[in-house]
N, C-alpha and C positions, 0 to 999 in steps of 0.2 A: 846614234843619239849622243848628244853632247850635254854633259852635266857634271857637277862636282860630286854629286852622290846619286846613287841609283835608288829611285823610289820603288815602293811596292808595285805600283802600276807599271812602271818601266820594266821591272823584273818579270812580271807576269807576261808582258808583251814579248820580251826576249825569250822567255821559256816557251811560249806558244809558237813563236817563229821556229825555234829549235825543234819542237815537237812535229810541226808540219814538215819541216825540211827532212827530218828523219823518215817520216812516212813516205814522202816523195822519193827519197833516195832508195828506200826498200822496194817501193813499187817499180822504180826504174830498173833496179838490179833483177828483180823477179821476172820482168818482161823484156829484158835485154834492150833497154832503151838508153841511148847515150844522148844526154841533153846537148843541144847545139844552139848557138846564137842565131837570131834571124839575120839573114844577109840580103840587104836591098841596096840598090844603087841610090845614092843621094839624089841624083837627077830624077828618079822615079817619084820620090817623096815630094820634091819641089814642084814637079809638074802636077801632081795630084792636088797640092794645095792651091796652085794657081787656078786649076780647073774648078775646084769647089768654090773659090772666091767669085769667079765669074758666074757660076751657076746661081749663087745666092743673090747676086745683083740682078740677074735675069728674072728671078721670081717676082720682084716688085716693079720691074721696068714698065710693065703694062699699065700700072696704076699711077705713074708719076704725074701725068697731065691732069687726071681727075683729082689727085690729091691737092693740087694747087688751087682748086676751086674754093670759093668762099661761100658757096651755096650749101646750106646745111642738108637739104634733101639729097643733093648729089653725093655728099660725103656719107650720108647714111646708107644710100644704095651701094656705094663703094665698099663701105664697111661690111655690109651683108655679103657682097660678092667675095670679098677677101676671106670672110669667115667660112663660107662654103668651100672655097679653095683650100683653106687651112684644114678643115675637117676631112676633106677628100685626101689631102696629102698625108694626114695622120693615119687615116684608114689604110692607105697604101704603104704605110711604114716609112714614109719619107719625112722623118722627124725633123731634120734640119730645115727642110723647106717649110714645114708646118710652123716651126719656131720663128722663122723669119717673117712669115705671113702673120703670125700672132702679134709680133712686135709692130708690124706695119699697121695692123688693125687697131692696136692700142693707141698708136700715134694719131690715127684718124679720129678715134673716139675722143681723145683729149682735145683735138682741134675742134671737134663739134661742141664740146663743153665750153671751150673758150669763146667760140663764136656765139654760142647761146647766151653766155654771160655778158658779152659785149653789146648784144642787141637789147638787153634789159635796161 
């Protein structure tokens, strides 16, 4: 923390951190645990990021053609399909996929609203 003075809330946070650190240190000593840093190759991390980016793009690739439609009924059906897929992903604990699908569904619903306003 950087400040000219230490406020009461800052001091409480510092004290709490110290208290927790002491508990962890005692636990480690009692159970003969030596803390070590995580060791991963940088390449592994980069590969994982690229794979996850590609996966996120694949989630919505199936819907791209239908999304370009200006037909409100087609877009409503697409929104329902994506919602079903989103709920299934969430149920399977694929939360990143569910979030991407949610965002896609919201975009489609906004497009439906805009198309509806344009027709009036």
